[in-house]
C-alpha positions in Angstrom: 71.7 113.6 85.4 72.3 112.5 81.8 72.9 116.1 80.8 75.5 116.5 83.5 77.4 113.4 82.2 77.4 114.8 78.6 78.7 118.3 79.7 81.5 116.7 81.7 82.4 113.9 79.2 82.4 115.8 75.9 85.2 118.4 76.8 87.3 115.6 78.3 87.0 113.4 75.2 87.7 116.4 73.0 90.8 117.2 75.1 92.2 113.7 74.7 91.5 113.7 71.0 93.5 116.9 70.7 96.3 115.2 72.5 96.2 112.4 69.9 96.4 115.0 67.1 99.4 116.5 68.8 101.0 113.1 68.9 100.5 112.7 65.2 102.0 116.1 64.5 105.0 115.2 66.6 105.5 111.9 64.7 105.2 113.9 61.4 107.7 116.5 62.6 110.1 113.8 63.7 109.9 112.1 60.3 110.6 115.3 58.5 113.7 115.9 60.7 114.9 112.4 60.0 114.5 113.1 56.3 116.4 116.4 56.4 119.4 114.7 58.2 119.5 112.0 55.7 118.4 109.3 58.1 115.9 108.0 55.6 118.7 106.0 54.1 119.2 102.8 56.1 120.9 101.9 59.3 123.9 100.4 57.5 125.9 103.5 58.2 125.1 103.2 61.9 126.2 99.5 61.8 129.4 100.4 59.9 130.2 102.9 62.6 129.3 106.3 61.1 129.6 108.4 64.2 127.9 111.5 62.8 125.0 109.4 61.6 124.7 107.7 64.9 124.8 110.9 66.9 122.1 112.4 64.6 119.7 109.5 65.2 120.3 109.6 69.0 119.7 113.4 69.2 116.5 113.2 67.2 115.2 110.3 69.2 116.0 112.1 72.4 114.1 115.1 71.3 111.1 113.0 70.2 110.9 111.2 73.6 111.3 114.4 75.5 108.3 115.8 73.6 106.4 112.6 74.2 107.0 113.0 77.9 105.4 116.4 77.8 102.4 114.9 76.0 102.1 112.2 78.7 102.3 114.8 81.4 99.5 116.7 79.7 97.2 113.7 80.0 96.9 114.6 83.7 93.7 116.6 84.1 91.8 118.2 87.0 88.0 117.7 87.0 85.5 119.2 89.5 83.8 116.9 92.0 80.2 117.4 92.8 79.7 120.0 95.5 77.8 117.5 97.6 81.1 115.7 98.2 82.7 118.5 100.1 79.8 120.7 101.2 80.2 121.9 104.8 83.1 119.5 105.3 86.0 122.0 105.2 84.9 124.8 107.5 87.3 123.8 110.2 90.4 123.7 107.9 92.3 126.7 106.7 93.0 126.2 103.0 95.3 128.2 100.7 94.1 126.4 97.6 90.4 125.4 97.5 91.2 123.1 94.5 92.5 120.7 97.2 88.9 119.5 97.7 86.9 120.9 94.9 88.9 119.1 92.1 90.2 115.6 91.7 93.2 114.9 89.5 93.0 112.0 87.0 95.8 110.4 85.1 95.4 107.6 82.6 98.8 106.0 82.9 100.0 104.0 79.9 103.3 102.8 81.4 103.4 99.1 81.8 106.4 98.9 84.1 106.0 100.7 87.4 109.7 101.5 87.5 109.3 103.8 84.4 106.4 105.9 85.9 108.6 108.9 86.6 110.9 108.4 83.6 107.9 108.5 81.3 107.0 112.0 82.5 104.3 111.3 85.1 104.1 113.1 88.4 101.9 113.0 91.5 99.8 115.7 93.0 101.6 115.1 96.3 104.9 116.3 94.8 104.6 119.9 95.9 107.3 122.3 97.0 105.4 123.2 100.1 104.8 119.6 101.2 107.0 116.8 102.6 105.3 113.5 102.9 106.7 111.8 105.9 104.3 108.8 106.2 103.0 107.0 103.1 100.5 104.2 103.6 99.6 101.5 101.1 96.3 99.6 101.1 96.1 96.8 98.7 92.6 95.9 97.3 91.3 93.2 95.0 87.6 92.4 95.0 86.8 93.2 98.7 83.6 95.1 99.3 83.2 98.6 100.6 82.6 97.5 104.3 86.0 95.8 104.2 87.9 98.8 102.8 86.0 101.3 104.9 87.0 99.3 108.1 90.7 99.7 107.1 90.4 103.4 106.1 88.5 104.4 109.3 91.1 102.5 111.3 93.8 104.6 109.6 91.9 107.8 110.3 91.6 106.9 114.0 95.4 106.4 114.0 96.1 109.6 112.2 94.0 111.6 114.7 96.1 110.2 117.5 99.3 110.7 115.5 98.6 114.3 114.8 97.9 115.1 118.5 100.4 112.9 120.5 103.4 112.2 118.2 106.4 114.4 118.8 108.9 115.0 116.0 112.7 115.0 116.4 112.8 118.8 116.3 110.3 119.0 119.2 107.3 120.0 117.0 104.1 118.4 118.3 102.4 116.0 116.0 102.3 115.5 112.3 100.3 117.6 110.0 97.7 116.1 107.7 99.7 117.4 104.7 102.6 115.1 105.7 100.6 111.9 105.4 99.0 110.2 102.4 97.2 106.9 101.7 97.6 105.0 98.4 94.7 102.6 97.7 95.9 100.2 94.9 93.1 98.2 93.4 94.2 95.1 91.5 92.2 95.1 88.2 89.3 97.5 87.6 87.0 94.8 86.1 87.4 92.8 89.4 86.5 95.7 91.7 83.5 95.4 93.8 80.8 97.8 92.7 80.2 99.0 96.2 83.9 100.2 96.4 83.5 102.1 93.1 80.3 103.7 94.2 81.7 104.7 97.6 84.9 106.1 96.0 82.8 108.1 93.7 80.8 109.5 96.6 84.0 110.3 98.5 85.4 112.2 95.5 88.4 110.1 94.4 86.9 108.2 91.5 84.7 109.0 88.5 83.6 106.5 85.8 82.8 109.5 83.5 86.4 110.6 83.0 87.9 107.1 82.5 90.0 106.7 79.3 90.6 103.1 78.2 93.4 104.3 75.9 95.3 107.5 75.5 97.9 108.7 72.9 97.2 105.5 71.0 98.2 103.2 73.9 95.9 101.2 76.2 95.7 102.6 79.7 97.4 100.3 82.3 96.6 102.3 85.4 93.8 104.7 86.3 95.2 107.2 88.8 93.0 109.5 90.9 94.3 112.0 93.5 92.0 113.8 95.9 91.9 115.1 99.5 88.9 113.5 101.2 87.1 113.9 104.5 85.7 110.8 106.3 83.0 111.1 108.9 83.5 109.6 112.3 81.3 106.6 113.4 78.6 108.8 114.8 78.3 110.6 111.5 78.5 114.1 112.9 82.1 115.1 113.2 84.8 114.7 110.6 88.3 113.1 110.7 91.2 115.3 109.6 91.7 115.6 105.8 93.1 112.5 104.2 95.2 112.8 101.0 94.1 109.8 98.9 95.8 108.3 95.9 93.4 105.8 94.3 95.2 103.7 91.7 93.2 101.0 89.8 95.1 98.8 87.4 93.4 97.9 84.1 94.3 94.2 84.6 94.7 91.9 87.5 98.4 91.3 88.0 98.7 90.3 91.6 99.5 91.8 95.0 103.3 92.0 94.3 102.7 94.1 91.3 100.6 96.4 93.4 103.4 96.8 95.9 105.7 97.5 92.9 103.5 100.5 92.0 103.5 101.7 95.6 107.3 101.4 96.1 109.0 101.8 92.7 106.5 104.3 91.3 104.9 106.4 94.0 107.3 106.1 96.9 110.3 106.6 94.6 108.9 110.0 93.5 107.7 111.1 96.9 110.7 109.8 99.0 108.8 109.5 102.3 110.4 108.8 105.6 108.3 105.7 106.4 106.1 103.4 104.4 103.3 101.2 105.9 101.6 98.3 104.3 98.0 97.2 105.0 95.7 94.7 103.3 92.1 95.7 102.8 90.3 94.3 105.8 93.2 94.9 108.3 92.1 97.4 110.9 94.9 99.1 112.9 94.1 99.8 116.5 94.1 103.6 117.4 97.8 103.7 118.6 99.4 101.4 116.1 100.8 104.1 113.7 102.0 106.2 116.6 103.9 103.2 118.0 105.4 102.6 114.6 106.6 106.2 114.0 107.8 106.6 117.5 109.9 103.4 117.3 111.4 104.4 114.0 112.3 107.8 115.3 113.7 106.5 118.6 115.9 103.8 116.9 117.5 105.1 113.7 118.9 101.6 112.9 115.5 99.9 112.8 115.0 99.4 109.0 111.6 97.7 109.2 109.2 96.4 111.8 105.9 94.7 112.3 103.3 94.7 115.0 100.8 92.2 116.4 98.2 90.8 114.0 95.1 89.6 115.7 92.1 87.7 114.4 89.1 90.0 114.5 86.5 89.1 117.0 84.1 87.2 117.3 85.6 83.8 116.5 82.5 82.4 114.9 84.1 79.4 113.2 86.6 76.7 114.1 89.0 77.9 111.4 89.0 81.4 112.9 89.7 80.1 116.4 92.6 78.0 115.0 94.1 81.0 113.3 93.7 83.1 116.4 95.7 80.5 118.4 98.4 80.2 115.7 98.9 84.0 115.4 98.9 84.5 119.2 101.5 81.8 119.7 103.7 83.3 116.9 103.5 86.8 118.4 104.0 85.7 122.0 106.9 83.3 121.4 108.5 83.6 118.0 108.6 87.3 117.1 109.9 88.7 120.4 113.0 86.5 120.4 113.6 87.2 116.8 113.2 90.9 117.5 115.9 90.8 120.2 118.3 89.2 117.8 117.4 91.8 115.1 116.1 89.6 112.3 112.5 88.7 111.7 111.9 85.8 109.4 108.9 87.5 107.8 107.3 90.9 107.5 103.6 90.3 106.7 102.1 92.3 103.9 98.9 92.6 106.0 100.7 95.0 108.4 104.3 96.0 108.3 106.3 99.2 108.1 109.6 100.2 106.5 112.1 103.0 106.7 112.4 104.2 103.1 116.2 104.6 103.2 116.6 101.0 104.4 114.7 99.4 101.5 115.6 101.8 98.7 118.0 100.2 96.2 119.1 96.6 96.4 116.4 95.3 98.9 113.6 96.4 96.7 115.3 95.1 93.6 115.6 91.7 95.2 112.0 91.9 96.5 110.6 92.4 92.9 113.1 90.2 91.2 110.7 87.3 90.8 108.1 89.7 89.3 110.3 90.9 86.5 112.5 87.9 85.9 110.1 85.0 85.8 111.5 83.6 82.6 115.0 83.4 84.1 114.0 81.7 87.4 114.9 78.1 88.0 112.8 75.7 90.1 114.4 76.7 93.4 114.0 80.5 92.7 110.5 80.1 91.5 109.5 78.5 94.8 111.7 80.9 96.8 110.0 84.0 95.4 106.6 82.8 96.4 107.7 84.2 99.8 109.3 87.4 98.6 108.5 89.2 101.9 111.0 86.8 103.6 113.7 87.7 101.0 113.2 91.3 101.8 113.9 90.7 105.4 117.4 89.3 104.7 118.2 92.1 102.2 117.4 94.8 104.7 119.6 93.3 107.4 122.4 92.5 105.1 122.3 95.8 103.1 125.8 96.7 102.1 127.5 99.1 104.5 124.4 99.5 106.7 123.4 98.2 110.1 119.6 98.0 109.8 117.7 95.5 111.9 114.2 94.3 112.0 112.0 94.5 115.2 108.6 93.5 116.5 106.6 96.3 118.3 103.9 94.7 120.5 102.2 98.1 121.0 101.4 98.3 117.3 98.3 96.1 117.1 96.0 95.4 114.1 93.1 93.2 113.5 92.8 91.2 110.3 90.1 89.1 108.7 90.8 85.3 109.1 90.4 82.9 106.2 86.9 81.4 106.6 87.0 78.6 104.0 89.1 75.4 104.4 90.0 75.4 100.7 91.3 79.0 100.8 93.2 78.2 104.0 94.9 75.2 102.3 95.8 77.3 99.2 97.3 80.0 101.4 99.3 77.6 103.6 100.5 75.6 100.6 101.8 78.8 99.0 103.4 79.8 102.4 105.0 76.5 103.1 106.6 76.2 99.6 107.9 79.7 99.6 108.9 79.7 103.3 111.1 76.6 103.1 113.0 77.8 100.0 113.2 81.4 101.2 114.7 80.2 104.4 117.3 78.1 102.6 118.2 81.2 100.6 118.5 83.3 103.8 120.7 80.6 105.5 122.8 80.3 102.4 123.5 84.1 102.3 124.1 84.4 106.1 127.8 85.2 105.3 126.8 88.5 103.8 126.0 89.8 107.3 129.7 89.5 108.0 131.1 90.4 104.6 128.8 93.2 103.5 126.7 94.7 106.3 128.0 97.4 108.7 126.7 95.7 111.9 128.9 95.7 115.0 130.8 92.5 116.0 128.3 91.7 118.8 125.3 92.2 116.6 126.8 89.9 113.9 127.5 87.3 116.6 123.9 87.5 117.8 122.5 87.3 114.2 124.7 84.3 113.5 123.4 82.5 116.6 119.9 83.2 115.4 120.6 81.8 112.0 122.1 78.6 113.5 118.9 78.2 115.5 116.8 78.8 112.4 118.9 76.2 110.5 118.0 73.6 113.2 114.4 74.6 113.2 114.1 74.5 109.4 115.7 71.1 109.0 114.4 69.3 112.1 111.0 71.0 112.1 110.3 70.4 108.4 111.5 66.9 108.1 110.8 65.4 111.5 108.1 67.7 113.0 105.2 65.3 112.3 107.1 62.3 113.7 108.2 64.2 116.8 104.6 65.3 117.4 103.4 61.7 117.0 105.9 60.4 119.5 104.9 63.0 122.0 101.2 62.3 121.4 101.8 58.6 121.9 103.7 59.2 125.2 100.9 61.5 126.5 98.2 59.0 125.6 100.0 56.2 127.4 100.3 58.3 130.5 96.7 59.6 130.3 95.0 56.2 129.6 97.0 54.1 132.1 94.7 51.7 134.0 92.1 49.0 133.0 92.1 47.5 129.6 89.1 49.4 128.4 90.8 52.7 129.2 93.9 51.7 127.3 91.7 50.7 124.4 90.4 54.3 124.3 93.9 55.7 124.1 94.8 53.2 121.4 91.7 54.3 119.4 92.6 58.0 119.7 96.1 57.1 118.4 94.7 55.2 115.4 92.3 58.1 114.7 95.2 60.5 114.5 97.1 58.2 112.2 94.0 57.8 110.0 93.5 61.6 109.7 97.2 62.0 109.0 97.2 59.5 106.2 93.9 60.9 104.8 95.4 64.4 104.7 98.5 63.1 102.9 96.4 61.4 100.3 94.2 64.4 99.8 97.1 66.8 99.4 98.6 64.6 96.6 96.0 66.3 94.3 97.1 69.5 92.5 94.0 71.5 93.5 92.6 71.5 97.1 88.9 72.1 96.0 87.9 68.4 96.4 88.9 68.7 100.1 85.5 70.3 100.8 83.8 67.1 99.7 85.9 65.1 102.1 85.5 67.5 105.0 
């Protein structure tokens, strides 16, 4: 086994060393050109407005960066995967190019800003003239284990099998082809990755620790990009799912989920230009008909810019916290989202499961979505809290997109199961972040409601309906946020008085329940005055 590593590693290391030598030669050549043109003087001529000097510098710099792009493109290599990965797995698929499954493509990306991925000369294996990616799926991953990730990927495979057979395209063609679908797994920080995920990815063919390059062309690697077409076995372990085009991107450092979405949208989706994008978190398992319902709804209603389905807590509900979250999500999907869908504006599109039409979010909506990521130094206190809920900002930007009439809808047939938060401390952290961001994001949405009338292309009736919804949201935001606890206490007191009417001892029980509620309320208030919720576990 050691000999195999050496034979694979040595040529790769030698190849990248040659690239480094080519870079040095390029720098030397560029320096000589600068000297010949007289640019070794100073930049005083440029400052004083010497046009000829300025044009010479610009042309030479452009030639240098064009050559540097070629070098960066050459860092993309194909390496053979072990034959055990694909042996007897591809007999049922007609392939024009066997490198589809015999070789994986690895790219050590040095670009720090995802928006410069294509500008810096990088490409994707999916960018082929004979392929058109219609559906691009994102799975965000941090330190979850392989069982969690596999649950999501197998759920996607179940969906794609249904989608290939039962979905009908606009031109009447039956089903999608596996070459029109791809999955991007974006892992947030390679050092934080669970070793079971790394081992499983290696076995599946879309990862190899042997080829990793921590720096290339004299620059630290920011993203390890692997591209491979894999085959997953069904639950029984005998038959295979259809081929799955996998893009496995592992960031060198942990930079957060929003940064992962930035790589998915601004880097990969921008180059591929898919029709639809779907977001999942690792651990979310879509039910077999979820993606079919998503694609069918997008195709049937061209003005739907984004949608979400029903998120359910995965059974069984072993803990009290899981049961509470089940009830909360169920009430939200039964009462809140349907009425918002009728109006055309959903207050939130959850990152755990949501879908977007690429044309609807490309441009200004995505720019506003990632504004908090790239402009943290420029944010004031209001904006800093507002961009904690950037998914709510995106909702408004899609609906109010200039000259368009996109709306947001809830599709109840699209169902996915997600892992609930199992620890009270983690739940408090999650809800504190949600509450802060939700309130300020809602104020931003209400403050920009006029854009629906002045910028969007909605019909008069749709604008009227959206305005009515925003008025309702204004009342809910103000009344619910500031008076919600008081209203609930008054209702509880009234119910206790009715329920415990009778002898004095019965009234005393009702009074004790009322005092218990007040005690818990005050205790929770005092506990939450701390900056960190960890001490809550000691109290609970």
